[in-house]
N, C-alpha and C positions, 0 to 999 in steps of 0.2 A: 272498708279500708282500715279498720281497727287492728292495731298491732302489726301492720305490714310496713316493711321498709320501702322507701322511695329512692331508688338508686338511679334508675333510668326513667325517662319520660315514657317508655314503653311499659312500665310497670303498672300504669293506670290506663283504663279504657277511656274512650271519648266521653261516655256517660259520666265516669268518675271525674274527669277534668271539669265537666260542666257543673257537677255537684259542688266541687271545690270553688269554682268561680261564683256560683250562687251563694255559697256560705261566706265567701270573702265580702260580697256585697252587703250581707247582714252585718259583718264586723265593721265595715266601712261606716254603717249608720250608728253602731254601738260598739266601739273598739274596747272599751273597758268592761271586763266581766271577770268574775272570780272562778271561772270553771276549771282552771288548772291549779287551784290551791291544794297544796300537798304533793304536787308533782315537781320533779327535778329534771331539768334538761341540761345535758352536757354539750358544750359547743367546743369542738376540737379543731382548731385552725392551724394546719401545718403550713399554710400559705397565707400571705397577707390578705386582709379583707377589711372593708369599711361598711359598705351598705348591707351586704349579706349578713355579716356577723351581727351588726347593730340592729338590723331589722328583725332578725330572729330573736335577739335578746329583748328588744322592745315588745315584740309579739308575746313572749313568755310573761314578761313583767306586767303588761296590760291585762293578761288573763289570770293574774294571781299566782303564777308559778315561780320557781327559783331556777337560777342559772349558775352552773359551775363550768369550769374548763379552762382553756388556755388560748392565747392569741399568737403564740410564737413557739414553734417546736423546740427552740433552744431552751425554753423554760420548762420543758417536760422531760421525762426520763428517756425519750427517744434519743436525746443528746448524749446519754450514757450507753446507747447501744440497745435499748429495749426494742423488741419487735413490734410491729403494728398489731399483730394478734394479741400480744400480752397487754398492750395499752388498751385495746378495745375491750377485752375480757375483764380487765380490771375496772375500767370506767363504767362498764355496764352494771357492775355491782353497786355503783353510787348513784345511778340515774335511771329514769324511766324511758329515756329516749336520747339518742346521740345524733347531733348534727356535726357533720365532718367535712372539712375541705382538705384536699391532699394533692400533691403534685403529680402523683403517678396514676395513669389511666388504669382503671379497674380496681383501684384501691377501695372504693366504696362497696363494690360488689363483694370483694373479699371480706371487708369488715362485716357486712350483713350476714355472711355465712358463719362467722365465729361469734357474733354478738347474741346475747340473750335478750336484748331489747332492740326495738326498731332503729334502723339507721336512715337518716336523711342525708343525701348526697348534696353538699353545698359546693360542688365542683371537684372533679377528679382529673387533673391535668387538662389535656385538650379534648377530653371525651364528652362529658355531658354536664349540664347544670339545670336539673329539672325544675327546681323551685323558681329560678329566674324565668324559665320558660313559662310556667304557669302565671306568674305576675305579668309577663308580656301578653299572654292570651287575655288575661283580665283587662289590660290596658287597651288592647286593640278592640275588644268588644265594648269597652267603655266609651271609646272615642269614635268608633264606627257603627256601633249598634248591631254588629254581627261579626261572625267569624268565618263567613264564606263569601264567595263572589268579590274577592279582593285582589288588588295588585300590590304586592309587597316586595320591596327591594331590601336585600341584605348587602351591606357595603363594608369593605375592608378586609379583615383577616377571616376568610371563610375556611381556611385550612385548619387553623388551630383554635378557632373561636367555638368553645364548647356551648356557649349560649346559642349561637347560630345553628349548631348541629341539633340541639334539643328542639329549637323552634321549628326548624324545617320538618323534622319528624313528626311533631305534634300537629302542625298545620296541614299535613297530608290527610289528616283525618276529616278535614272539612271540604265542602264541595267548591269547585271552580275557583281554587286559589291559583294565581299565577305568580310564579317566583322570578324575580329579576336579581341575578347574582352578579355583583359588581366587585371585582377584585383584580390585583395584578395576576399575571399568569402564574407566578410562583405561589399564590395563596388561594387558589381556586377551591371551591367546595369539594371535599373528598368523594370519590365515586361511590363509596359505600353509603354515604348520606344521600347522594342523588338517586340512588336506587329506590329509596323510599318514594321519591317523586314519580319515578317511572312506573313503579308498581301500581300507583293510583292513577295513572294515565293523566297526570296533571302537566301543565305547561311550564317550562322553565327556559330562561334565556340568560346567556352569559355575556357580560360586557367588561370592558376596561375603562370606559368613559362614563362617569357619573352623570354628567350634564344631559346626556342622551336619554336617560331613563326617567328623570325627575317628572316631567309633564304627565306621565301615565299613572303615577302612583297614588295609592290611598295611604300607604305606610311606608316611610323611609327609615330603615333601621341601620343606623351607623354603628360601627365598632372601631376600636382602636387596634392599631398593629401592635401586638403583644411582644415587647422586647424579650420578656422572660421565657417565651417559648422557642426562641431562636438559639440554636447551638453555634451558629456562625454569625458573629456580630456584623460582618461585611454584608451579609444577605439582609440583615435588619436595616442597616443604614440605607441600603438601595431602595427599600420599599416603605420606610417609615412615614413618609409624607405623600403617599400616593394619592390620598383623597382628603381634601379639606373643604367642608361645606361652609359657604358664607351666604349671607342674607340675600344678596343679588341673585344667586343661583335659583332662588325659590320663585322668582318672577315667572308667571305663567303656569305655576303649579296648581293642582286641583284645590278647590276651596276646603275640601274635607281632609286634605293631607295632614298627617301628624308625623312629627319627627321623634323617633325613639332612639335611645342609647342605653346600654346596660350600665354605663359608667364604671370606672372613671374615664373621663376623656382626657386626652393629652392636647392635641391641636387639630383634631379631625372635624370638630364643629367650632367655627369662630364664635366668639362671644357676642357678636352682633346678631346672631341668630336667636339668642336667649329671649329677646323682647318680642320676637315674632309669635303671634298666637298659635302658629303651627308647631312650635317647639313644645314638646311634652315630656321631656326626659326627667325633669325633677318631680312632676306628678306621678310619672311611672315608678320612681324610686319610693315614693310614699305608698304606692299600692303594694309594695313588697311587704309592708307590715300586715295589711289585711289579708293578703293571700297566705302568708306564713302562719298567721293565726288560724286560718281555715284548715291548713295542712296539719298543724299540730293538734287542733281539736279533733280532727277526723281520725288521725292515727292513734291518738291516746283515748279515743272512744267517748269524747265529751260531747260530740255533736253527731 
């Protein structure tokens, strides 16, 4: 994986996913190491971020590296009209690796083609979010002890949810995964993503009612309806409160059920769920540090 970009979850094989997860487990046991001393990582966030940006920066700092970059495109020369190509080629001169979030689908792929250093895609529009996917795989394996023979529900914005897209594609590499896809009709999982499920002859079911599916699940993956992805505010208002999980809805669920969410949440998980031992989204966020440490160490050739 040394010197390779991570743009799509398809860029790594199943075996490479598992190596990342095993390495993340090592970092969970010993998160502070000086293996990135002398390395500079640039974080270029053209869109807002809290967990992804800070967990990357925490990962670099705990490994002894240095971070440069920006958190708001308005503070960069793109606000002056500089092209993405020129930004990437310039920042590549100052760093050993670039972590980038950008609102345009395909931007990370384009950046990887013009950059002299590896690019890690921290989200490109509604396309993919591969590092979130890897931390989700880590969390699922951590809580269930396996990555196959699972019933997993993805709930909410399946049309624009880049995290969902990456997760579904990655999970099709494992055996006997059953996908339960819960969304309003307007926000169904795109056909191009469902094709990955079909090619692997895995089962998927589509629902509009969340309560119907909860008793069958090992993993319940909630997502927010993303206002920033809607060009029509009326459409957003119509679907924004489609699913709200509360504690009472978990009565009768399986003992091993874990509730995940990439965060931030708005109102799709009621705060009364937080105290339920099946809620695991804050632990999931912590796992982002260990998994991103593993990704950085692998791509920079330190592990």
